[in-house]
N, C-alpha and C positions, 0 to 999 in steps of 0.2 A: 551374491552377484558375480558375474564374470569379471576378472580383472586382467585385461590384456598387458603384455609386456611393452615396456617403453625404453627408450634410450636417454631420457632426460636425467640430468644429475640434480639440477636445482631449478625450481619453478617459482616465479614471483606471482603473487595473487593480487591483481591490481583491482581489488574491491574490498568490501566490508560485510559485516552482518552475517546472516545465515548462509549466503552463498559462498562467502569466504571460508567459513567454517566447514562447509560441505566439501569444497574443493581440497582443502587442507586434510580432511579425513581420508580422501581417496589417495593423496599424495603420500600420506604416512603408510597406508596400506600397501602402496607399491614401492616403499623405500626411497621416495624421492624427496629430497630436502626442500622444505617450504619456506618461503619469505612472505611475510605479511607487510602491508603498508598501513599506515594510520595517520589520521589527522589528529589535531589537539583534542578534539571532542571524543576520540576513540582510544585515547592512551591507555585506558584500562579495559578495553573491550575484550571479550572472550577470544575473537580470532587473533588478537595480538599475542596473547598468552599461549595459545595452542600451536602457533607456527614455531619452526626451528629458529627463525630469526625475524626480527621486525624492525622496520625503518619508518621514521617520521617523515611525512612528505608535505606538511604544511598546516595551515591554520584550519579552523573548523569548517568554514564554507566550503562546499564541493568544488567550486571554481578555483579555490586556493590550495586544493589537496588532490582529491580523487580524479578531477578532470584535468590536472596539470601533467601533460604528456612528458615534458622535460623532467619533472620531479620522478615520474615513474621510471623513465629510462635511467635516470641517474642512480636510483635505488637498485635497479637491475645490475647496472655495471658494478656498483660498490659491493654487491653481495655475490657477484659471479653467477648470476642466473642465466641459464641458457635458453629459457622459455618464459613467456608472460601469458598468463591466463587471466582474461578480463572479466570473467563471470558474466553477469548481465546488468544492464543499466550503465551508467557512467560512460566509460570508454569502450564498451563491448563492441559497438559498431563504428568505431572511430577510424576513418581512413588515416588521419594523422598519426594515430598510435601504430597502426599496421605499418605504415611507411617508415616510422621512426625505428621500429623493430628491424625491418629489413636493412635500414641504413646502418644500424649498429650491431648487426650480426647476432640478433636475439630472435628466436622463433616466436611468432605471434600464434597462439593457439586459437586460431579462428581461420576464416576464409581468406583468400587472397584479395589484394587491393581492388582488382577489377570487379569482383563480385560485390564487395562493399559499396563500391561507387554506383553500380547499376541498381542494386536493390535497396540502397539507402534513400533513393529518390522515388517516391511513390508514382509520380507521373512517368518517369523514365522505366521503372520496373513494370508498370502497367502495360506500357507500349511494347517493351521487350518480350514479356511472356506471351502476350497476345499474338505476336509474330511466331511463337513456337507452339501454337495450338491450345494455350491455356484459357479457359473461359474467363472473361472479365465483365464487371458490371457495366452496362451502357453508360458512357459519359465522355469527358474530354479533359485535356490538360489546358488550363486557362492562361499559361505562361504566354506573354506577349500580346494578350487580347485586352482591350479596354472594356469598361462596363457594358457599353451598348453591344459589343460584339459577344461578350459573355451572355447577355441577356438573350440575344438571338440563338446562340447555340443551346442555351438552357431550355428555351421554348421548344426546340426541336427534340431534345431528349425527353422532356416532360417532367412533371412534378408529381410527387415531392422529390427533391434532390438533397444530397449530402454535400456540403462544401467542406473540404479539409485541406490542411497544408501539405504540400509535397514532401517537405522535410519533417523530420521528427515522428513522434508517435504518442501513445498514451491517451489519444483522444483530445489533446490540446488543440484548440482552434476550430474544432469541428462544429459546424452549424447546420441545422435542418431548415430547409426552405420549402414552405408549403405552396407558395404561389410566386409569380413573377414580381409582384409588388413588394415582396419581402427580400428580394435578392440584393439590393444595393446595401441595405443595412448588414446583411449576413456577410458579404464580401468585405465591407469595412472592418467588421469585428474580427473576421478570420485572419485578415491580413496583419492587423494590429497585434493579435496574439502570436501569430507565426513569426513576426519580425522580433517580438520580445523574447520568445522561447527558443527559436532556432536560427534567428538572424537571416531568415529568408522568407519572403511573403508570397512565394509561388504557390498557387492553388490548383486543386483537382476538383471537378464537379461530377458526381455519379448519381445515377438513379438510386432512390432510397428504397431498399428492400423493406417491405412493410412489416413483416414479422420474421425478423432474421434469427438464425442460429449461427453462432460463431464456432466453427469446427476448423481445427489446424492439424496439420500433419507433421510429425517429426521425421526429418530427413537426415541423412549423413552422406557425405561424399569423401572419397579418398584421392590420393594423388595419382592413382592408376586409372582414373576415369570412371570408377564405379560409384553409382548413387543408389541408395536404398531408402525405403520408407519403413519406419518402425511403428506403424499404426497412426491412429488418429486420436485427438483429444477434444472433448466437448468443453468449451470455455464460454457457454452462452450466459451463465449466470454473472452478470457484471453490472457495475453501477458507474455512470459517467465514463464508459469505455474503459473501466478498470476492472480486471477480472477479480471475482470474489471466490467462487468454487469452481474447480475443474475436475474432469474425470476422464478415464480412458477404460474401454473404448467409448465412443459417443452413444447416447441413449437412443434405442430404438432405430438405428440407421439401417436401411436395406443393404445387403451385401453388394448389390450392383452399384449403389451410390457410393459405398465406401471404396470400392475398387476404383471408381472414377476419380475420387479424391486422391487416393494414393498415386494413381497414374499421373494426374495433373501436377501433383507436387514434385514427383520425380523429374517430370519434364521441366518444370520451372527451375529446379535446382541444376539439372544437367545443362540447361541453357547458358549457365554462367560458369560451367566447369567447377561446380562448387566443391570445397573441401571443408570438412569438419561438421559440426552440428548446426542445424538450421531448422526453422519452422516455416512452413508455407501456410498462410492463413487464408480461410475461405468464409463467405457467407452462404448459407444454405437457407432457402425459403421454407419456414417450418410448415406452412400449408401446402407446399409442393417441393418435397425434399429432392426431387430430381434436378432442381434448378440450383447449380453451384456456381460461385463466382469468386475469382482470385481477389483478395484484398491486398496483401503485401506479404513480403518475406522478411522475417527477422533473422539476421545473419549471426545468430549467437544462440547460446543455451537460453532456455525460457525458465521463468520462475516455476512453472508447472511441470517441469521435466520429471519429478519423482514419480508421477502416476505412470509415466511410460516405463520407467525403470521398474516399477513394481509388477507391471503386467508382462514384461519381456524378460526379466531377470538380468538386464544388462546394467552396468555402471556407465552412464553416459559420459561422465568426466573422464573416466579411464579410457573410453573409446575415443574421446577427443584427443587425449595425449597419444594414443597409438597412431591416429591418422596424422596428427601434426608431426610425429616423428617419422613419417613415411610408411607406416604400416598399411596393410591392405585390409579391407573390410570383408567379413563373412557375410553369407546370405542372412537376411533378417530372420530372427526366431519367430515362432508362432505366438501370437497374444493369448495369454490364459488369464482368466478371472476378470475382476473389476476393481479398479482403484479410484478413490476420490479424495481430493485434497481441499482443504479450507484454509484461506489465508487469514491469520489472526493479525488485526491491526490495533495499534494503539489509538483509538478514536472513539467517539461517543455517538452511536447512531441516533439515540434519542435527542441529541442537540445537533441535528443535522450533519452528523459524521465529522464534527470538529475534531481535529487531532488532539491527543493527550500527550503531555510530556512529563517526566519526573523520574524519581529513582523507583526501581522495581523493588518493592519491599519483600516480595516473595514470588518465586516462580516455580510451579510444580507441573511438570509435564506428565501427560497420562501414560500409563503402561500399556503394553499390548498393540501399539500402533507406532508408525514412524513419526517422529517429530524432528523437523529441521528448525532450530531456534537461533535467533539473533541475540537473545538475551538469557541471563541467569539472575538468581537472587542478588541484589546489589547493583545491577546494570543501570546506567543512565540512559533514558530515552530522551533524545534532544530534538529540537525543532529543525535541525540542519538537514535531515535525511527522511527518506521515505518512511511512513509509519508502520510498515509491516515489521512484526517483531517475531513471528514464528509461522510455521506451516504444519499442519496436522494432516497426516495421510493414512487412510484406512484402506484395507484391502480384504476382499472376500471372493468367494466363487461366483457370486452374482451381485447385480447392482443393488437390489433391495437390502441385502445383508450388509454390503459395504456402507450403504447410507446409514443404516441403523448403528453400525460400529462407529462411524464418524461422529454421529450425534452423541453416543455414549462417551466417546473419548473427549469430545468438547466439554461435556458435563463434568469431567474429571480434571479439566485443565484449570489451574488456579494462577491468576495474575493479580497481584495486589500492588497498588502504588500508582497505576495508570489505568485509565478506563480502556476497555476493549470491546470489540464487536462480537465476542464469543456467544453471548445470549442471542444475538441477532443471526449468527451462523447457525445455531441450533434451530431457530425458528424456521430458517431456509430448509434445513434438512427435513423438517416435518411438514413443510408446506405440501398441500395436496398435489399441486401442479408439479412440484419437484419430484415427489415420490412417484407420480405418474409419467414423468419424463416429457411432460407437455412444456417445452421450453421455448423462450425467445428472449432476446436481449433486453426487452422492456419489463421483464417479469418483476424484478426487484422494485421498480418504480411503482407498481401496483400495490405494494405493501407499505408505502410510505404516505404521510409521515407516521412515525412511530410514537405510540403513547409512552409517557414516562414510565420507566420500570418501577414495580413495587417491590421493596425489599422484603425477603422472606422472614417469617417469625424467628427462625434461627439465626439469620443474619443479624437482626436487630438485638436478639437476646445476647449474641456472642459480643456484639459492639458494646451493649450495656454492661457485660461482665468486665470489659476492660476498664470502664469508668468505675465500677463498684469494687474491683479487686486491686489493691495497691500493686501487688506483685504479678499481676497478669502479664503475659507476654505482650510487649508493645505498649504497656501502660503509660510510658512516657516519665516525665519528671514529677516530683511531688507536687509542684504548682499546677501541673496539668491534671493530676490525679484527684486532688482534694476539692470538694465543693465549697469549703470554707473552714474557718478555725473556730473551735469553741472549747470552753473549759471542761475538762472531763472526757470520758471516752466517746469517740465519734461513732454515730449510728450510721451504717451504710445507707444510701438512699434506696427508697422502695421502688423507684422508677427513674428512667433516664429519658431525656428528650433530645432529639436530633434533628438537624436540617438536612434535607436532601439536596441535590444540586439543582432541582427545579423549585427550590425554596418552599418545600412542604415541611411541615413539622410532624414528626412521628414520635410516638411515646410507647415505651416498652418496660414491663416490670423487670427489675434486675434479677429476679429469681426464675425467670423463664428458661426453658430448655435451650441449651446452646449446641454448638457443634459445627457451625460454619467457620471457615478460615478467616482470621482477622489479623490486622496489623495497623499500628498507628504511625502516621508520618510525622515529619518535623514541625508541621503547623498545628498539631493536635487532632487533626481529622483521622477517623478511623475507617479503614477500608475493609470491606466484608465480602466474602465470595462464597457462593453455594450453587452448585448445579449450572456452572458456566456464567452465572449472573454476579457481576462485581459492581459495587456501589461505594461511593465516598459519603460518609455520614460525619456531619460536623456536630459535636457536642454543643447544645444550646446553653449559654451561660445564664445566670440569673439576671444580669442586666439586659441581655438580649431578649430573654423571656419577658421581662417587664415592658420593655419597649414594644414588643410586638403586641402585648395585650393592650397597651395603651392606644396603639395605633388601630387595633380592631374595635375598641370602644369609641374612639374619637378620631375617625379617618381624616377629618378635615383640620384637625388641630396641629399646628406646627409644621415645619417644612418636611417635604417628602424627601426620599433618598436623593442626596445631591450629587452623587458621584457616578460617572460612567466607568465600568469596570472591564478589565480584560476577560473575554470569555475563554481564552486559552493562553498559555505561554507562547511567546514569540518575539518578533522584532517589529518595531514601529516602522512601516514602510511608506506611510503617507499621513500627512496632517492636513485635515480638510478646512479647519477654521483658524482664524487668528486669536490669539489670546486676548481676552476682553470683549470679544464680539457677542452680540446678542443672537441666540440660537432658539429654534423651536423643537419641541418634542419629536423625536425621530430623525433629526438632522445628523448626518455623519460627522463625527469629530475627528477620529483618527482610524487608520486601518492597521491591522496586525496580521503578519504572515508567519506561518510555521508549517513545515512539512508540505510545501507547495501549495498551501491553501491560504487564501486572504479572507480576512473578516473584518467588517466595519464595527466600531463602537459608536452607538447612537446616543443623542442627548436623552436623558430620562424624562425631561419636561422642559417647558420654556424657561429662559433665564440667560444670565451672562456667564459665558464660559471662561474657566481658567484652566490652562493646560498644565498637567503634572508631568508630562513626558515630552521628549523631543524626537525628531526624525532619527532613527537608527538605535534608539534605545531598546534594550531587552527588557521584557516584562514578564511577571509571573501571572499565573492564572488568579483571577479575582483582584489583581492590583488595580487600585484606582489610577485611571489615566487622565481624567479630566473632572473638574468640579463645576457644576452648574448652579448658580446662585439666583434664586427667585427674588429674594429681598433686594439684592443690589439692583436688579433690573427694575423692580417697582420703585 
């Protein structure tokens, strides 16, 4: 990649994970000293070790560390940093951080405060770019209007409508309204979420594009008034407004439409005298691609920037540094080839995409492709931050080949110790509509819900070999390995039984052919991976086997499972019942939050509840959080 010269001596990276590592990599290549910051949860994270210097900035919660402007500035001053790179997320679009940098003589490697203020508010940005000839979705700013006035304006625009907060992003608070009768409930929900997430309940209402494609343009501006576009990216494959797979260039986009997008993006960025890297996002009607509408402008580097780097040959972080230091932009290079990126998340698609946390027992990145990873073997994935743990990027001369290379690379990616969406990403790569480029933002929802995955024969055999072979890698302690004690030589078991996470029993001969990657965690569970599929298999003990068989023969004998268990690790953020209360099957008992997701634990049956946790407690996956007694109620 091209590496422009800069004048920075020391740059503090105000972020974590894969983007921090990626920025540090460029800084090292340019001979610029790097400073990492970290929370207590990230004290041993890879980005901390890879930087030239690292500074602790607070406790694990982001609000007490990575979102603390004062702590970031103090770290910059203590280390002599003359620039701060905010990455993406956290403080990357923070007016407060940009102003603090100006006030303390540190260069904010991002746009000026004015551009942040205009583009950081969806309603203001929409009105601003419309005045500069950029096409916007029909709609209106609801600020200052009561519900009756909003209803009247909504009826004029027509349904369906999308209600969304003016502040923030990531799809939080967005509500689809199909008719006027649904509007009041949607406004109430959107305001509540917007207030909680952004501290601002201002709303924008726009016409809902029925089959939208999400296409964005990478723009750059310098301090000399030049703004360029570095091509577009297709970000249509997303779930709940969160992108999953991105590519550059966009699939099957006519040249005339592409040029309109590039021109509109340059106009939007130029209207605020933009400096640095930014992304102008558009909706394109899949069934009428000549209809394009501005959504918003993200005033920062994007997660998916690697696909633009791969088709332009540019290092966008290096380009950010050049522009921030006052350097001038060259004309944009020609886009060559096709690049596709898949986001690997620590989550379980089969369990409704619940986040997964824990220690990474093994991480093996595929060769032959670019991998930007947040983790390595031994890393801890916690519930405090976003669940994205890596990005896999494949490049080829054409889209079809790039897609096949991405699928093959994902098949070679091994993550043990946490669940991932790798198998789901592979299914997306092979989906007929994805291969054909017939995309819209609702495509992923058509593939849901997902059936529980079936472990392969080699995964089961490899897991069984850990049980049968005392010295197998990951076999654990003597007490975990041995099925029991007997006088005389012990005969190895002829078969092993496991429980899957959806409570199915699988049986496998211990002499079957092995070959899958396996590792055992500190609970005794065995993680197995093959061809991108990873599963946790829990050895079935003799006692558990006997209890299950008795239950199958006499389903009405004895009490049922009395405990409500945590479906994921996280913190207790709500307690819905009082200790000792009578509950009914399906009643919510407590709610657990991890990685920005909240999940309720429900009563397994009717009975009297006894809480085993309190508000604020941290819980492990499968930990009992409440016990419901049928006998006590009777």
